[in-house]
C-alpha positions, 0 to 999 in steps of 0.5 A: 505146584508149578515144575520148573525145566532144565535147559535139557529139558528135563523136568526138575522137582518143583522147588518149596519155599519155607517158613522164612521165604514167606516171612519176607513176603508177608513182612513186605506186606505189612511195611507196604501197607504202613507206607500205604495208610500213613497220608490219611492221619497226616493230611491236614498237617502234610497241606499246613506245612505245603500250604496246599488246598484239600482238594490239592492235598486229596491228590496225594492219597490219589496220586497212590491210588491212580497208580496202583488202579491200572497196576493192579490188572497187569501185575500179574501178568509180568509176574507170569511173563517175566517171572514174579520174582524178578517183576516183585523186586523191580517193584519195589525198587520203584516204591522205594524210590518213591518212599525216598522221593516223598521222604525228602520232598520239598513241595507237593510236586515232590510229593506227588511225584513220589505218591505216584511212584508208590503206587507200584505197590499194590502189584505186591499181593498178586506178584506174592500170590503166584510166587505162593501157588509156584512154591506150594501146595494148594493148602498150605498157598492158601495159608499162606495168601490169607497171611500176606493179604492180612499182614498187608491190612495188618500194616494200613492198622500200624500206619495209621497209628505210627503216622502221627508218633514220627511226625512229632518225634520227627517230621512228615517226612519220618513218615515216608523214610522208616516204611521205606527203610522197612521196605528196603530190608524186606524186599533183601529179603525176600530177592534172598531167600525165595527162588527163582520162578520161571516165566510162562509164554504168553502169547498176548502183550501188555495193554500198554495203550490201555494203561497209559489213558487209563493214568491220564483220565483219571489224573486230568479228571482229578486236576480238574476238579482241583482247578475248577474249584481253586482261586476262584475257579475256571473261566467256564470256556475252560472248565468245557475244555478240562471236561472235553479233554477228559471224555476223549481220553475216557473214549479212547480207553474204551474204545482201545480196550475193547479191540485190545487183544489182552485189555488190561480191562475187558470190557466185553464182560460188562455186557453181562448184566450182573457184572456192570451191576456189581460195577455200578454199585461198586462205584456209587459205595466206594464213593461215598466213602472215598468221600467221608474219609476225606472229609472226618480227618479234616474236620478232627484237624481245623482247628478247635477255635471255630468249629473244628477239633484242633486234633494233630496228627497222633490225635486223627490216627487213634480217633480213625483208629477204629474205623480201620479196624471196621475196615479190617474186619468187614472183608471177612463179614463180607464173604459171610454175608455173601453167602447168608444174604443175597449181595441187593440185601447187602448192598442196600442195608449198607446204603441206608447205613452210609446214608443215615450216618452222613446225613446226620452228620450233617447237623450232629458234628460236635463232638468227636465220638460222632466222627470216631462211630461215622468212621467205624459205620461207614466203613464196616458198609463200604467194606461188606458192601463191596466184598458181597459184590465182589463175592456174589458176581465171582459165584454168579459167573463162569469159573473162566471168567473170573479173574478179569471179572474180579479185577475189573471190581478192584479197578472200579472201587479203589477208582471210585474211592480215589473220585469221591475223596477228590470230590470231597476237596474239591468241595472243600475247596469251593466253600473256602472262606475269602478270608483265611482259605479254610473250609467253612462250616457249612464246606463240610455240611455240604460234603456231608450231605452229598456223600450221604445223598450218593450212598443213598443212589445206590438204592435206586441202583439197586432197583433201577439193576432188579427191574431190568433182572425181572425184564 
């Protein structure tokens, strides 16, 4: 626990926080997890209501992930520099504004803008950890952090369940309005109950050029996929121009990060074999999972007159619920697996399960239970695999570098899910029927096979990195 200092320089006793303060942080995490997760079961509905393609629909969820990927590395630095409570309250104001924009959105661009603002919610977790560490002893802070994380995860389950009933009872706008109201109330409680924490002096600034370049790279890549696969696609010259733009932004980001005094993502860590092995495997695993996570609700929502199931948002939420629970459980199981088995063995097992599931789904997708089981298996395998890599990397590097390494893996995890979902949306757009504009069954088959092959490629990565380690 840290002590505060008065203006005269006298050291004061640290300000303790009680159960009400911890409860306020937990309720805020619950509300944020709910707001984050209402989109997944509602994507088919949103696409119909807004008249957009699957690839454009993928942008709705990915806009939040992109913001989260760039906010996560800098949120803790901002909290240390300006005070965790101050930054948390301001970030929640941004999230609330995004929720209001999404709730009132008349079209896709406004909804995307709201999702971009809502992505700031990812910074709430590291900021909550800062506040807990400053105002509680070590043992109590571990319990409080576990509670906050558990409630954020629980919020994901709540959002999956309530999206449909709210959309049916009110409208899809209400899916964003009600959780946003809960965020506003919880933020007010946090502002009222938690003491102000003093900022820490830091000689390094925030890497804003790196933040902007990473955001631009991800957005350019995703928008490029959308425009290249819809309405007949882009001319080859335009596709090359988009690819060059993405490459230029990515190269600029790498150059900035390598030279920055305090980079948002310290790429020098990738020089360590354990680090880049874990990053590559995490990217492959999460890309495959992102594809599966996007394709399954899309198939549930396809009209039952064809090859789909005609499920509404409520039914889709219920179908996805077992997978959400499996994903939540997988984090704790991944920690246990990291202690008992080698990370490579866990990754191989997860890759085999995911690849086998997706390849089987390419030919067997005629019953709801098949898709439900596929979501459970892929969510569990991806969660266990990435958590094991995270824990294994944390024990394989120096203690001083743990924060940098885990932050890099978290960013990689978010980017992989976003890229996988966007790629799956592009596959469905490319396989759309000319007359209806809806994806053909063959597009889903292609998507499932692609997800399976991406998962299987992690076996090749494991083999390649093992040879590199032996050499």
